[in-house]
Biopython code that builds the backbone (N, CA, C, O; Angstrom):
import numpy as np
from Bio.PDB.StructureBuilder import StructureBuilder

atoms = [
    (1, "MET", "N", (64.401, 176.762, 107.557)),
    (1, "MET", "CA", (63.795, 175.551, 108.074)),
    (1, "MET", "C", (63.728, 175.589, 109.602)),
    (1, "MET", "O", (62.742, 175.151, 110.194)),
    (2, "ARG", "N", (64.770, 176.108, 110.232)),
    (2, "ARG", "CA", (64.781, 176.181, 111.691)),
    (2, "ARG", "C", (63.694, 177.117, 112.203)),
    (2, "ARG", "O", (63.094, 176.867, 113.249)),
    (3, "LEU", "N", (63.446, 178.181, 111.474)),
    (3, "LEU", "CA", (62.411, 179.125, 111.879)),
    (3, "LEU", "C", (61.035, 178.448, 111.843)),
    (3, "LEU", "O", (60.208, 178.668, 112.727)),
    (4, "VAL", "N", (60.802, 177.641, 110.835)),
    (4, "VAL", "CA", (59.529, 176.926, 110.722)),
    (4, "VAL", "C", (59.375, 175.962, 111.899)),
    (4, "VAL", "O", (58.293, 175.861, 112.478)),
    (5, "LEU", "N", (60.432, 175.264, 112.252)),
    (5, "LEU", "CA", (60.376, 174.333, 113.376)),
    (5, "LEU", "C", (60.093, 175.068, 114.687)),
    (5, "LEU", "O", (59.287, 174.611, 115.498)),
    (6, "CYS", "N", (60.752, 176.199, 114.888)),
    (6, "CYS", "CA", (60.503, 177.000, 116.091)),
    (6, "CYS", "C", (59.054, 177.485, 116.138)),
    (6, "CYS", "O", (58.418, 177.462, 117.192)),
    (7, "PHE", "N", (58.543, 177.921, 114.997)),
    (7, "PHE", "CA", (57.162, 178.379, 114.933)),
    (7, "PHE", "C", (56.196, 177.235, 115.225)),
    (7, "PHE", "O", (55.199, 177.427, 115.921)),
    (8, "LEU", "N", (56.486, 176.048, 114.697)),
    (8, "LEU", "CA", (55.640, 174.894, 114.952)),
    (8, "LEU", "C", (55.632, 174.538, 116.435)),
    (8, "LEU", "O", (54.570, 174.288, 117.004)),
    (9, "LEU", "N", (56.790, 174.513, 117.057)),
    (9, "LEU", "CA", (56.869, 174.194, 118.484)),
    (9, "LEU", "C", (56.150, 175.238, 119.329)),
    (9, "LEU", "O", (55.467, 174.890, 120.292)),
    (10, "LEU", "N", (56.294, 176.487, 118.985)),
    (10, "LEU", "CA", (55.608, 177.550, 119.711)),
    (10, "LEU", "C", (54.090, 177.420, 119.562)),
    (10, "LEU", "O", (53.353, 177.582, 120.534)),
    (11, "THR", "N", (53.631, 177.129, 118.354)),
    (11, "THR", "CA", (52.199, 176.944, 118.111)),
    (11, "THR", "C", (51.659, 175.769, 118.921)),
    (11, "THR", "O", (50.596, 175.870, 119.532)),
    (12, "LEU", "N", (52.389, 174.660, 118.925)),
    (12, "LEU", "CA", (51.952, 173.501, 119.706)),
    (12, "LEU", "C", (51.916, 173.816, 121.194)),
    (12, "LEU", "O", (50.998, 173.394, 121.897)),
    (13, "ALA", "N", (52.909, 174.555, 121.676)),
    (13, "ALA", "CA", (52.948, 174.898, 123.095)),
    (13, "ALA", "C", (51.764, 175.777, 123.481)),
    (13, "ALA", "O", (51.198, 175.612, 124.562)),
    (14, "LEU", "N", (51.387, 176.699, 122.620)),
    (14, "LEU", "CA", (50.285, 177.602, 122.936)),
    (14, "LEU", "C", (48.917, 176.947, 122.755)),
    (14, "LEU", "O", (47.992, 177.222, 123.519)),
    (15, "CYS", "N", (48.788, 176.094, 121.765)),
    (15, "CYS", "CA", (47.483, 175.507, 121.465)),
    (15, "CYS", "C", (47.211, 174.216, 122.224)),
    (15, "CYS", "O", (46.051, 173.838, 122.394)),
    (16, "CYS", "N", (48.226, 173.551, 122.673)),
    (16, "CYS", "CA", (48.042, 172.235, 123.296)),
    (16, "CYS", "C", (48.519, 172.232, 124.740)),
    (16, "CYS", "O", (49.086, 171.239, 125.197)),
    (17, "TYR", "N", (48.304, 173.304, 125.452)),
    (17, "TYR", "CA", (48.806, 173.389, 126.820)),
    (17, "TYR", "C", (48.107, 172.417, 127.760)),
    (17, "TYR", "O", (48.635, 172.115, 128.830)),
    (18, "GLU", "N", (46.920, 171.914, 127.382)),
    (18, "GLU", "CA", (46.215, 170.956, 128.228)),
    (18, "GLU", "C", (46.683, 169.526, 127.990)),
    (18, "GLU", "O", (46.244, 168.610, 128.685)),
    (19, "ALA", "N", (47.560, 169.326, 127.025)),
    (19, "ALA", "CA", (48.015, 167.970, 126.704)),
    (19, "ALA", "C", (48.827, 167.403, 127.855)),
    (19, "ALA", "O", (49.430, 168.138, 128.638)),
    (20, "ASN", "N", (48.830, 166.082, 127.941)),
    (20, "ASN", "CA", (49.603, 165.409, 128.965)),
    (20, "ASN", "C", (50.212, 164.153, 128.372)),
    (20, "ASN", "O", (50.032, 163.873, 127.187)),
    (21, "ALA", "N", (50.915, 163.410, 129.170)),
    (21, "ALA", "CA", (51.572, 162.200, 128.688)),
    (21, "ALA", "C", (50.837, 160.945, 129.129)),
    (21, "ALA", "O", (51.397, 159.850, 129.073)),
    (22, "LYS", "N", (49.601, 161.086, 129.563)),
    (22, "LYS", "CA", (48.838, 159.919, 129.999)),
    (22, "LYS", "C", (48.455, 159.078, 128.787)),
    (22, "LYS", "O", (47.987, 159.598, 127.774)),
    (23, "VAL", "N", (48.660, 157.779, 128.908)),
    (23, "VAL", "CA", (48.349, 156.861, 127.822)),
    (23, "VAL", "C", (46.927, 156.351, 128.005)),
    (23, "VAL", "O", (46.536, 155.942, 129.099)),
    (24, "CYS", "N", (46.178, 156.379, 126.943)),
    (24, "CYS", "CA", (44.802, 155.884, 126.946)),
    (24, "CYS", "C", (44.798, 154.399, 127.315)),
    (24, "CYS", "O", (45.686, 153.653, 126.902)),
    (25, "ASN", "N", (43.808, 153.977, 128.086)),
    (25, "ASN", "CA", (43.715, 152.571, 128.498)),
    (25, "ASN", "C", (43.642, 151.623, 127.313)),
    (25, "ASN", "O", (44.230, 150.542, 127.348)),
    (26, "ALA", "N", (42.926, 152.016, 126.263)),
    (26, "ALA", "CA", (42.807, 151.158, 125.085)),
    (26, "ALA", "C", (44.154, 150.984, 124.398)),
    (26, "ALA", "O", (44.487, 149.887, 123.949)),
    (27, "VAL", "N", (44.924, 152.055, 124.314)),
    (27, "VAL", "CA", (46.252, 151.970, 123.700)),
    (27, "VAL", "C", (47.167, 151.104, 124.555)),
    (27, "VAL", "O", (47.935, 150.302, 124.023)),
    (28, "MET", "N", (47.094, 151.256, 125.861)),
    (28, "MET", "CA", (47.918, 150.441, 126.757)),
    (28, "MET", "C", (47.560, 148.965, 126.623)),
    (28, "MET", "O", (48.447, 148.113, 126.570)),
    (29, "ARG", "N", (46.268, 148.659, 126.568)),
    (29, "ARG", "CA", (45.821, 147.272, 126.439)),
    (29, "ARG", "C", (46.275, 146.680, 125.102)),
    (29, "ARG", "O", (46.774, 145.556, 125.054)),
    (30, "GLU", "N", (46.101, 147.440, 124.021)),
    (30, "GLU", "CA", (46.495, 146.950, 122.699)),
    (30, "GLU", "C", (48.011, 146.770, 122.615)),
    (30, "GLU", "O", (48.478, 145.806, 122.008)),
    (31, "SER", "N", (48.780, 147.667, 123.206)),
    (31, "SER", "CA", (50.237, 147.552, 123.190)),
    (31, "SER", "C", (50.707, 146.337, 123.980)),
    (31, "SER", "O", (51.623, 145.630, 123.560)),
    (32, "THR", "N", (50.074, 146.101, 125.124)),
    (32, "THR", "CA", (50.440, 144.945, 125.943)),
    (32, "THR", "C", (50.120, 143.648, 125.206)),
    (32, "THR", "O", (50.913, 142.707, 125.235)),
    (33, "ILE", "N", (48.973, 143.593, 124.554)),
    (33, "ILE", "CA", (48.618, 142.401, 123.788)),
    (33, "ILE", "C", (49.565, 142.232, 122.608)),
    (33, "ILE", "O", (49.946, 141.109, 122.278)),
    (34, "PHE", "N", (49.949, 143.332, 121.971)),
    (34, "PHE", "CA", (50.874, 143.255, 120.837)),
    (34, "PHE", "C", (52.205, 142.643, 121.265)),
    (34, "PHE", "O", (52.773, 141.821, 120.545)),
    (35, "ILE", "N", (52.701, 143.040, 122.430)),
    (35, "ILE", "CA", (54.007, 142.553, 122.885)),
    (35, "ILE", "C", (53.900, 141.154, 123.490)),
    (35, "ILE", "O", (54.706, 140.285, 123.158)),
    (36, "ALA", "N", (52.931, 140.917, 124.363)),
    (36, "ALA", "CA", (52.907, 139.678, 125.146)),
    (36, "ALA", "C", (51.834, 138.686, 124.720)),
    (36, "ALA", "O", (51.898, 137.517, 125.101)),
    (37, "GLY", "N", (50.859, 139.119, 123.947)),
    (37, "GLY", "CA", (49.747, 138.238, 123.602)),
    (37, "GLY", "C", (49.985, 137.441, 122.331)),
    (37, "GLY", "O", (51.024, 137.558, 121.682)),
    (38, "SER", "N", (49.005, 136.638, 121.999)),
    (38, "SER", "CA", (49.075, 135.831, 120.780)),
    (38, "SER", "C", (48.470, 136.608, 119.612)),
    (38, "SER", "O", (47.870, 137.667, 119.797)),
    (39, "GLU", "N", (48.638, 136.069, 118.415)),
    (39, "GLU", "CA", (48.043, 136.702, 117.243)),
    (39, "GLU", "C", (46.520, 136.704, 117.336)),
    (39, "GLU", "O", (45.869, 137.668, 116.932)),
    (40, "ALA", "N", (45.963, 135.634, 117.863)),
    (40, "ALA", "CA", (44.496, 135.554, 117.995)),
    (40, "ALA", "C", (43.977, 136.629, 118.955)),
    (40, "ALA", "O", (42.949, 137.253, 118.693)),
    (41, "GLN", "N", (44.690, 136.845, 120.065)),
    (41, "GLN", "CA", (44.282, 137.885, 121.014)),
    (41, "GLN", "C", (44.372, 139.260, 120.369)),
    (41, "GLN", "O", (43.480, 140.089, 120.547)),
    (42, "LEU", "N", (45.447, 139.510, 119.617)),
    (42, "LEU", "CA", (45.612, 140.805, 118.961)),
    (42, "LEU", "C", (44.523, 141.019, 117.917)),
    (42, "LEU", "O", (43.965, 142.111, 117.812)),
    (43, "GLU", "N", (44.223, 139.991, 117.157)),
    (43, "GLU", "CA", (43.180, 140.117, 116.138)),
    (43, "GLU", "C", (41.822, 140.410, 116.780)),
    (43, "GLU", "O", (41.056, 141.231, 116.277)),
    (44, "ALA", "N", (41.531, 139.734, 117.891)),
    (44, "ALA", "CA", (40.273, 139.987, 118.599)),
    (44, "ALA", "C", (40.225, 141.410, 119.133)),
    (44, "ALA", "O", (39.180, 142.058, 119.077)),
    (45, "GLU", "N", (41.340, 141.899, 119.648)),
    (45, "GLU", "CA", (41.400, 143.280, 120.163)),
    (45, "GLU", "C", (41.183, 144.289, 119.037)),
    (45, "GLU", "O", (40.461, 145.271, 119.214)),
    (46, "LEU", "N", (41.797, 144.055, 117.893)),
    (46, "LEU", "CA", (41.658, 144.989, 116.772)),
    (46, "LEU", "C", (40.248, 144.967, 116.187)),
    (46, "LEU", "O", (39.789, 145.975, 115.650)),
    (47, "GLN", "N", (39.558, 143.834, 116.285)),
    (47, "GLN", "CA", (38.187, 143.752, 115.771)),
    (47, "GLN", "C", (37.229, 144.634, 116.569)),
    (47, "GLN", "O", (36.179, 145.022, 116.057)),
    (48, "LYS", "N", (37.576, 144.953, 117.811)),
    (48, "LYS", "CA", (36.734, 145.843, 118.625)),
    (48, "LYS", "C", (36.614, 147.222, 118.003)),
    (48, "LYS", "O", (35.633, 147.928, 118.238)),
    (49, "TYR", "N", (37.611, 147.615, 117.206)),
    (49, "TYR", "CA", (37.652, 148.959, 116.634)),
    (49, "TYR", "C", (37.173, 148.990, 115.190)),
    (49, "TYR", "O", (37.315, 150.007, 114.512)),
    (50, "ASP", "N", (36.608, 147.890, 114.716)),
    (50, "ASP", "CA", (36.151, 147.796, 113.324)),
    (50, "ASP", "C", (37.250, 148.204, 112.350)),
    (50, "ASP", "O", (37.004, 148.941, 111.395)),
    (51, "ALA", "N", (38.452, 147.724, 112.599)),
    (51, "ALA", "CA", (39.588, 148.031, 111.736)),
    (51, "ALA", "C", (39.420, 147.322, 110.399)),
    (51, "ALA", "O", (38.899, 146.207, 110.357)),
    (52, "PRO", "N", (39.852, 147.949, 109.306)),
    (52, "PRO", "CA", (39.782, 147.285, 108.001)),
    (52, "PRO", "C", (40.642, 146.015, 108.001)),
    (52, "PRO", "O", (41.680, 145.974, 108.662)),
    (53, "PRO", "N", (40.224, 144.991, 107.273)),
    (53, "PRO", "CA", (40.994, 143.735, 107.256)),
    (53, "PRO", "C", (42.444, 143.921, 106.833)),
    (53, "PRO", "O", (43.331, 143.219, 107.318)),
    (54, "GLU", "N", (42.688, 144.872, 105.922)),
    (54, "GLU", "CA", (44.072, 145.118, 105.473)),
    (54, "GLU", "C", (44.922, 145.639, 106.628)),
    (54, "GLU", "O", (46.086, 145.263, 106.765)),
    (55, "ALA", "N", (44.344, 146.502, 107.453)),
    (55, "ALA", "CA", (45.076, 147.057, 108.594)),
    (55, "ALA", "C", (45.354, 145.974, 109.637)),
    (55, "ALA", "O", (46.429, 145.937, 110.235)),
    (56, "VAL", "N", (44.372, 145.092, 109.848)),
    (56, "VAL", "CA", (44.553, 143.997, 110.809)),
    (56, "VAL", "C", (45.670, 143.068, 110.331)),
    (56, "VAL", "O", (46.541, 142.680, 111.109)),
    (57, "GLN", "N", (45.634, 142.718, 109.045)),
    (57, "GLN", "CA", (46.668, 141.835, 108.507)),
    (57, "GLN", "C", (48.053, 142.483, 108.560)),
    (57, "GLN", "O", (49.045, 141.804, 108.827)),
    (58, "ALA", "N", (48.126, 143.789, 108.308)),
    (58, "ALA", "CA", (49.409, 144.482, 108.387)),
    (58, "ALA", "C", (49.944, 144.471, 109.821)),
    (58, "ALA", "O", (51.136, 144.256, 110.040)),
    (59, "LYS", "N", (49.063, 144.702, 110.793)),
    (59, "LYS", "CA", (49.477, 144.685, 112.202)),
    (59, "LYS", "C", (49.925, 143.287, 112.618)),
    (59, "LYS", "O", (50.900, 143.143, 113.355)),
    (60, "LEU", "N", (49.221, 142.260, 112.152)),
    (60, "LEU", "CA", (49.614, 140.890, 112.467)),
    (60, "LEU", "C", (50.954, 140.538, 111.829)),
    (60, "LEU", "O", (51.752, 139.807, 112.416)),
    (61, "GLN", "N", (51.201, 141.057, 110.631)),
    (61, "GLN", "CA", (52.490, 140.818, 109.978)),
    (61, "GLN", "C", (53.625, 141.474, 110.765)),
    (61, "GLN", "O", (54.696, 140.888, 110.917)),
    (62, "VAL", "N", (53.392, 142.677, 111.259)),
    (62, "VAL", "CA", (54.401, 143.344, 112.093)),
    (62, "VAL", "C", (54.622, 142.559, 113.380)),
    (62, "VAL", "O", (55.758, 142.412, 113.829)),
    (63, "LYS", "N", (53.532, 142.047, 113.981)),
    (63, "LYS", "CA", (53.658, 141.255, 115.210)),
    (63, "LYS", "C", (54.493, 140.006, 114.957)),
    (63, "LYS", "O", (55.338, 139.654, 115.780)),
    (64, "ARG", "N", (54.267, 139.328, 113.827)),
    (64, "ARG", "CA", (55.066, 138.136, 113.508)),
    (64, "ARG", "C", (56.542, 138.488, 113.404)),
    (64, "ARG", "O", (57.400, 137.750, 113.889)),
    (65, "CYS", "N", (56.831, 139.604, 112.778)),
    (65, "CYS", "CA", (58.217, 140.056, 112.635)),
    (65, "CYS", "C", (58.835, 140.371, 113.996)),
    (65, "CYS", "O", (59.970, 139.983, 114.275)),
    (66, "VAL", "N", (58.083, 141.075, 114.840)),
    (66, "VAL", "CA", (58.578, 141.418, 116.178)),
    (66, "VAL", "C", (58.790, 140.154, 117.000)),
    (66, "VAL", "O", (59.821, 140.003, 117.654)),
    (67, "ASP", "N", (57.823, 139.251, 116.969)),
    (67, "ASP", "CA", (57.942, 138.008, 117.733)),
    (67, "ASP", "C", (59.144, 137.183, 117.279)),
    (67, "ASP", "O", (59.808, 136.540, 118.092)),
    (68, "LYS", "N", (59.417, 137.207, 115.975)),
    (68, "LYS", "CA", (60.525, 136.427, 115.429)),
    (68, "LYS", "C", (61.884, 137.026, 115.799)),
    (68, "LYS", "O", (62.855, 136.291, 115.977)),
    (69, "ASN", "N", (61.958, 138.346, 115.916)),
    (69, "ASN", "CA", (63.247, 139.007, 116.096)),
    (69, "ASN", "C", (63.591, 139.385, 117.534)),
    (69, "ASN", "O", (64.741, 139.722, 117.815)),
    (70, "LEU", "N", (62.622, 139.337, 118.454)),
    (70, "LEU", "CA", (62.910, 139.679, 119.845)),
    (70, "LEU", "C", (63.072, 138.414, 120.678)),
    (70, "LEU", "O", (62.388, 137.414, 120.460)),
    (71, "ASN", "N", (63.993, 138.480, 121.639)),
    (71, "ASN", "CA", (64.134, 137.337, 122.536)),
    (71, "ASN", "C", (63.295, 137.573, 123.794)),
    (71, "ASN", "O", (62.681, 138.629, 123.948)),
    (72, "VAL", "N", (63.273, 136.601, 124.675)),
    (72, "VAL", "CA", (62.428, 136.648, 125.871)),
    (72, "VAL", "C", (62.821, 137.810, 126.784)),
    (72, "VAL", "O", (61.954, 138.452, 127.377)),
    (73, "ILE", "N", (64.104, 138.080, 126.899)),
    (73, "ILE", "CA", (64.568, 139.164, 127.780)),
    (73, "ILE", "C", (64.088, 140.517, 127.257)),
    (73, "ILE", "O", (63.648, 141.361, 128.037)),
    (74, "GLU", "N", (64.170, 140.728, 125.945)),
    (74, "GLU", "CA", (63.713, 141.993, 125.373)),
    (74, "GLU", "C", (62.199, 142.166, 125.530)),
    (74, "GLU", "O", (61.721, 143.256, 125.841)),
    (75, "ILE", "N", (61.465, 141.099, 125.315)),
    (75, "ILE", "CA", (60.008, 141.169, 125.493)),
    (75, "ILE", "C", (59.671, 141.446, 126.953)),
    (75, "ILE", "O", (58.778, 142.245, 127.237)),
    (76, "GLY", "N", (60.372, 140.797, 127.886)),
    (76, "GLY", "CA", (60.146, 141.049, 129.313)),
    (76, "GLY", "C", (60.428, 142.499, 129.683)),
    (76, "GLY", "O", (59.703, 143.091, 130.483)),
    (77, "GLY", "N", (61.481, 143.073, 129.104)),
    (77, "GLY", "CA", (61.786, 144.483, 129.356)),
    (77, "GLY", "C", (60.702, 145.409, 128.846)),
    (77, "GLY", "O", (60.357, 146.391, 129.502)),
    (78, "MET", "N", (60.162, 145.098, 127.671)),
    (78, "MET", "CA", (59.081, 145.930, 127.127)),
    (78, "MET", "C", (57.829, 145.836, 127.985)),
    (78, "MET", "O", (57.159, 146.841, 128.223)),
    (79, "ILE", "N", (57.509, 144.634, 128.449)),
    (79, "ILE", "CA", (56.349, 144.466, 129.319)),
    (79, "ILE", "C", (56.547, 145.233, 130.616)),
    (79, "ILE", "O", (55.612, 145.859, 131.115)),
    (80, "ALA", "N", (57.762, 145.193, 131.171)),
    (80, "ALA", "CA", (58.041, 145.936, 132.406)),
    (80, "ALA", "C", (57.845, 147.432, 132.199)),
    (80, "ALA", "O", (57.285, 148.112, 133.060)),
    (81, "ILE", "N", (58.301, 147.943, 131.067)),
    (81, "ILE", "CA", (58.130, 149.374, 130.773)),
    (81, "ILE", "C", (56.646, 149.718, 130.657)),
    (81, "ILE", "O", (56.204, 150.742, 131.178)),
    (82, "LEU", "N", (55.881, 148.872, 129.978)),
    (82, "LEU", "CA", (54.443, 149.127, 129.856)),
    (82, "LEU", "C", (53.755, 149.125, 131.218)),
    (82, "LEU", "O", (52.931, 149.993, 131.506)),
    (83, "LEU", "N", (54.098, 148.150, 132.051)),
    (83, "LEU", "CA", (53.475, 148.072, 133.375)),
    (83, "LEU", "C", (53.881, 149.247, 134.258)),
    (83, "LEU", "O", (53.050, 149.790, 134.986)),
    (84, "LEU", "N", (55.152, 149.643, 134.200)),
    (84, "LEU", "CA", (55.598, 150.785, 135.004)),
    (84, "LEU", "C", (54.956, 152.082, 134.538)),
    (84, "LEU", "O", (54.594, 152.926, 135.356)),
    (85, "SER", "N", (54.814, 152.244, 133.232)),
    (85, "SER", "CA", (54.194, 153.480, 132.745)),
    (85, "SER", "C", (52.728, 153.543, 133.156)),
    (85, "SER", "O", (52.204, 154.625, 133.422)),
    (86, "LYS", "N", (52.065, 152.396, 133.210)),
    (86, "LYS", "CA", (50.670, 152.381, 133.661)),
    (86, "LYS", "C", (50.588, 152.685, 135.158)),
    (86, "LYS", "O", (49.683, 153.392, 135.601)),
    (87, "LYS", "N", (51.532, 152.152, 135.934)),
    (87, "LYS", "CA", (51.530, 152.354, 137.382)),
    (87, "LYS", "C", (51.824, 153.808, 137.749)),
    (87, "LYS", "O", (51.250, 154.334, 138.704)),
    (88, "TRP", "N", (52.702, 154.453, 137.007)),
    (88, "TRP", "CA", (53.131, 155.812, 137.359)),
    (88, "TRP", "C", (52.190, 156.900, 136.882)),
    (88, "TRP", "O", (52.415, 158.071, 137.187)),
    (89, "GLN", "N", (51.166, 156.564, 136.157)),
    (89, "GLN", "CA", (50.249, 157.581, 135.680)),
    (89, "GLN", "C", (49.360, 158.045, 136.817)),
    (89, "GLN", "O", (48.589, 157.270, 137.384)),
    (90, "ALA", "N", (49.477, 159.289, 137.130)),
    (90, "ALA", "CA", (48.672, 159.847, 138.217)),
    (90, "ALA", "C", (47.248, 160.094, 137.733)),
    (90, "ALA", "O", (47.053, 160.520, 136.595)),
    (91, "PRO", "N", (46.259, 159.836, 138.569)),
    (91, "PRO", "CA", (44.885, 160.144, 138.168)),
    (91, "PRO", "C", (44.708, 161.651, 138.042)),
    (91, "PRO", "O", (45.324, 162.425, 138.775)),
    (92, "ARG", "N", (43.871, 162.049, 137.118)),
    (92, "ARG", "CA", (43.652, 163.473, 136.903)),
    (92, "ARG", "C", (42.243, 163.689, 136.387)),
    (92, "ARG", "O", (41.572, 162.750, 135.962)),
    (93, "GLN", "N", (41.811, 164.917, 136.429)),
    (93, "GLN", "CA", (40.504, 165.282, 135.923)),
    (93, "GLN", "C", (40.584, 165.488, 134.414)),
    (93, "GLN", "O", (41.590, 165.975, 133.897)),
    (94, "GLU", "N", (39.526, 165.117, 133.719)),
    (94, "GLU", "CA", (39.463, 165.381, 132.292)),
    (94, "GLU", "C", (39.234, 166.868, 132.072)),
    (94, "GLU", "O", (38.508, 167.519, 132.824)),
    (95, "SER", "N", (39.864, 167.393, 131.030)),
    (95, "SER", "CA", (39.621, 168.792, 130.685)),
    (95, "SER", "C", (38.277, 168.878, 129.963)),
    (95, "SER", "O", (37.696, 167.861, 129.582)),
    (96, "ALA", "N", (37.802, 170.084, 129.785)),
    (96, "ALA", "CA", (36.515, 170.284, 129.109)),
    (96, "ALA", "C", (36.584, 169.790, 127.674)),
    (96, "ALA", "O", (35.620, 169.206, 127.178)),
    (97, "SER", "N", (37.719, 170.014, 126.991)),
    (97, "SER", "CA", (37.834, 169.574, 125.600)),
    (97, "SER", "C", (37.854, 168.046, 125.521)),
    (97, "SER", "O", (37.280, 167.472, 124.595)),
    (98, "GLU", "N", (38.503, 167.382, 126.475)),
    (98, "GLU", "CA", (38.502, 165.916, 126.477)),
    (98, "GLU", "C", (37.099, 165.382, 126.711)),
    (98, "GLU", "O", (36.689, 164.413, 126.071)),
    (99, "SER", "N", (36.365, 166.000, 127.616)),
    (99, "SER", "CA", (34.999, 165.556, 127.894)),
    (99, "SER", "C", (34.119, 165.685, 126.659)),
    (99, "SER", "O", (33.298, 164.808, 126.389)),
    (100, "MET", "N", (34.283, 166.773, 125.906)),
    (100, "MET", "CA", (33.492, 166.957, 124.693)),
    (100, "MET", "C", (33.850, 165.907, 123.647)),
    (100, "MET", "O", (32.968, 165.373, 122.975)),
    (101, "ILE", "N", (35.146, 165.609, 123.507)),
    (101, "ILE", "CA", (35.572, 164.605, 122.533)),
    (101, "ILE", "C", (35.059, 163.231, 122.936)),
    (101, "ILE", "O", (34.524, 162.501, 122.102)),
    (102, "LEU", "N", (35.217, 162.870, 124.211)),
    (102, "LEU", "CA", (34.773, 161.559, 124.671)),
    (102, "LEU", "C", (33.265, 161.399, 124.566)),
    (102, "LEU", "O", (32.771, 160.282, 124.409)),
    (103, "ALA", "N", (32.530, 162.501, 124.650)),
    (103, "ALA", "CA", (31.077, 162.421, 124.546)),
    (103, "ALA", "C", (30.642, 162.021, 123.133)),
    (103, "ALA", "O", (29.540, 161.504, 122.949)),
    (104, "THR", "N", (31.497, 162.255, 122.140)),
    (104, "THR", "CA", (31.144, 161.918, 120.761)),
    (104, "THR", "C", (31.571, 160.505, 120.375)),
    (104, "THR", "O", (31.169, 160.014, 119.320)),
    (105, "ILE", "N", (32.373, 159.844, 121.202)),
    (105, "ILE", "CA", (32.873, 158.506, 120.898)),
    (105, "ILE", "C", (32.024, 157.482, 121.641)),
    (105, "ILE", "O", (31.742, 157.667, 122.825)),
    (106, "PRO", "N", (31.610, 156.407, 120.975)),
    (106, "PRO", "CA", (30.843, 155.367, 121.682)),
    (106, "PRO", "C", (31.636, 154.805, 122.845)),
    (106, "PRO", "O", (32.849, 154.628, 122.738)),
    (107, "LYS", "N", (30.968, 154.520, 123.957)),
    (107, "LYS", "CA", (31.638, 154.086, 125.178)),
    (107, "LYS", "C", (32.386, 152.773, 125.004)),
    (107, "LYS", "O", (33.394, 152.553, 125.676)),
    (108, "HIS", "N", (31.917, 151.889, 124.114)),
    (108, "HIS", "CA", (32.618, 150.614, 123.951)),
    (108, "HIS", "C", (33.995, 150.794, 123.309)),
    (108, "HIS", "O", (34.815, 149.877, 123.353)),
    (109, "VAL", "N", (34.259, 151.954, 122.718)),
    (109, "VAL", "CA", (35.554, 152.186, 122.074)),
    (109, "VAL", "C", (36.619, 152.506, 123.108)),
    (109, "VAL", "O", (37.721, 151.962, 123.037)),
    (110, "TYR", "N", (36.324, 153.367, 124.061)),
    (110, "TYR", "CA", (37.349, 153.790, 125.007)),
    (110, "TYR", "C", (37.161, 153.233, 126.406)),
    (110, "TYR", "O", (37.930, 153.577, 127.303)),
    (111, "GLY", "N", (36.187, 152.402, 126.620)),
    (111, "GLY", "CA", (35.990, 151.776, 127.926)),
    (111, "GLY", "C", (34.979, 152.507, 128.775)),
    (111, "GLY", "O", (34.350, 153.472, 128.340)),
    (112, "LYS", "N", (34.835, 152.028, 129.998)),
    (112, "LYS", "CA", (33.871, 152.618, 130.920)),
    (112, "LYS", "C", (34.384, 153.956, 131.431)),
    (112, "LYS", "O", (35.582, 154.111, 131.666)),
    (113, "PRO", "N", (33.488, 154.926, 131.605)),
    (113, "PRO", "CA", (33.917, 156.197, 132.181)),
    (113, "PRO", "C", (34.326, 156.020, 133.633)),
    (113, "PRO", "O", (33.852, 155.118, 134.324)),
    (114, "LYS", "N", (35.217, 156.897, 134.082)),
    (114, "LYS", "CA", (35.718, 156.806, 135.471)),
    (114, "LYS", "C", (34.782, 157.458, 136.433)),
    (114, "LYS", "O", (35.045, 157.475, 137.635)),
]
sb = StructureBuilder()
sb.init_structure("model")
sb.init_model(0)
sb.init_chain("A")
sb.init_seg("    ")
for serial, (resi, resn, name, xyz) in enumerate(atoms, 1):
    if name == "N":
        sb.init_residue(resn, " ", resi, " ")
    sb.init_atom(name, np.array(xyz, "f"), 0.0, 1.0, " ", f" {name:<3s}", serial, name[0])
structure = sb.get_structure()
């Protein structure tokens, strides 16, 4: 089993060397709304992606659970982490593979090009 894990990590390192830790703006926006926004805001955000109604309802159910179980201090800490991670992301050039992928996705899905 360890050999398989080592092989998997080596394969990922060789094939995904252009990967980075930058968070997509859409994911950051949806995460911020999930933590700090209302259910109506989250539902409106998810409708932008033509998500199936079952997926939207499941996400709203998780949000209700999170909202019920987290206190204000924990939510504030999560918002701070989201804001800091957005602030610390250095601007960079898109790789050729990212440009090809983004060219196939409608612009309203991932936002305006930079």
